[in-house]
C-alpha positions as CSV (number, residue, x, y, z in Angstrom):
1,M,176.2,68.2,-102.7
2,N,178.7,66.0,-102.2
3,A,183.0,66.1,-102.1
4,L,182.7,62.9,-104.8
5,L,180.5,64.4,-106.8
6,L,181.4,67.9,-106.8
7,R,185.3,66.9,-107.7
8,T,184.0,64.7,-110.7
9,V,181.2,68.1,-111.6
10,L,184.9,70.0,-111.9
11,T,187.0,67.1,-113.3
12,L,184.3,67.5,-116.4
13,G,184.2,71.1,-116.9
14,L,188.2,70.9,-117.6
15,L,188.0,68.7,-119.0
16,F,185.1,69.8,-122.0
17,A,187.2,73.6,-122.1
18,V,190.8,71.5,-122.7
19,L,188.9,69.6,-125.2
20,N,186.9,71.9,-126.7
21,V,190.3,74.1,-127.6
22,V,192.1,71.2,-128.5
23,L,189.5,70.9,-131.2
24,T,188.6,74.1,-132.6
25,G,192.4,75.3,-132.4
26,L,193.4,72.4,-134.2
27,Q,190.6,73.1,-137.1
28,Y,190.7,77.6,-137.0
29,G,194.6,77.7,-135.2
30,F,195.2,79.0,-132.1
31,G,196.7,82.2,-132.7
32,S,193.1,83.2,-134.4
33,L,191.5,82.4,-131.3
34,P,189.0,84.8,-130.1
35,L,189.5,86.8,-126.8
36,R,185.3,86.0,-126.1
37,F,186.4,82.4,-127.1
38,W,188.9,81.7,-124.2
39,L,186.2,84.2,-122.5
40,A,183.6,81.4,-122.9
41,Q,185.0,78.1,-122.1
42,L,185.8,79.4,-118.3
43,L,181.5,79.1,-118.7
44,L,181.5,75.7,-118.8
45,L,182.8,75.6,-114.3
46,P,179.5,77.0,-113.9
47,A,177.3,75.1,-116.3
48,M,178.6,72.2,-114.6
49,L,177.9,73.6,-111.0
50,A,174.8,75.0,-111.8
51,P,172.8,70.9,-112.9
52,A,174.4,68.9,-111.1
53,R,172.1,68.4,-108.8
54,M,170.3,66.6,-111.5
55,F,172.1,63.9,-112.1
56,P,172.2,62.3,-108.6
57,Q,167.8,62.4,-108.7
58,A,168.2,62.0,-112.2
59,A,170.0,58.3,-110.8
60,I,166.8,57.4,-108.7
61,T,163.8,58.4,-111.0
62,R,162.0,55.3,-111.4
63,P,160.3,55.6,-115.5
64,Y,162.2,56.4,-118.3
65,L,161.0,59.3,-120.1
66,Q,162.2,61.4,-116.3
67,R,164.6,59.7,-115.3
68,A,166.1,61.0,-119.8
69,G,164.5,64.2,-119.0
70,L,166.5,65.2,-116.1
71,F,169.7,64.2,-117.5
72,A,169.0,66.0,-120.6
73,L,168.3,68.8,-118.8
74,G,171.2,67.9,-116.4
75,W,173.9,68.1,-119.5
76,S,172.2,71.2,-122.0
77,A,173.7,74.0,-120.3
78,P,177.3,72.3,-120.0
79,L,177.1,71.2,-123.6
80,A,175.5,74.4,-125.1
81,V,178.5,76.5,-124.1
82,Y,181.0,73.1,-125.3
83,R,178.5,73.7,-128.4
84,L,178.2,77.4,-129.1
85,S,181.2,78.5,-128.2
86,S,183.4,77.2,-131.2
87,D,180.7,77.2,-133.7
88,A,179.9,80.9,-133.1
89,L,183.5,80.8,-135.0
90,R,181.9,79.5,-138.1
91,P,182.1,81.8,-140.5
92,D,178.1,80.4,-142.0
93,F,177.4,80.1,-138.2
94,V,173.3,79.5,-138.6
95,A,172.0,80.8,-134.8
96,A,169.0,77.6,-135.0
97,A,170.0,75.5,-136.9
98,S,173.0,75.3,-133.6
99,L,170.2,75.8,-131.1
100,L,168.5,72.6,-132.8
101,S,171.4,70.1,-133.7
102,L,172.1,71.4,-129.2
103,G,168.7,70.3,-128.7
104,V,168.9,66.6,-130.6
105,I,172.5,65.8,-128.6
106,C,170.9,66.7,-125.5
107,V,168.1,64.1,-125.9
108,L,170.8,62.0,-127.0
109,F,172.6,62.1,-124.1
110,G,169.4,61.5,-121.8
111,L,168.1,59.0,-123.0
112,I,171.6,57.2,-123.4
113,F,171.8,58.4,-120.2
114,A,168.5,56.9,-118.5
115,A,169.3,53.7,-120.3
116,L,172.9,53.3,-118.3
117,R,171.9,54.5,-115.2
118,R,168.8,52.7,-114.4
119,P,168.0,53.1,-110.5
120,P,168.4,49.3,-107.7
121,E,165.4,47.0,-108.2
122,G,164.6,47.4,-104.7
123,E,164.4,50.8,-104.9
């Protein structure tokens, strides 16, 4: 993994963690966030690192649906930590509904990134 990709992945992981803490803290109150929520934010860094190799591969994949699938899989782990750590704090938490919405978001991210990141025509 090159240095630029590693820096980008770690920066995005930290940005996701900060964003999740701020938004969830504003919603539930920072003092009432349980320890498991704070510890779950530490999972964002490995969740960003694990699928990081999918993004360069997806960027050079020609078929649109395969490219979208790779992008969706790449976003699935970090978005799962992001969504589930805050969704689990809700008193009416339903795991199936949360996972379904996570799947829809990952598919949408995959389709959008596949449209935006097309491989060069000459390859």
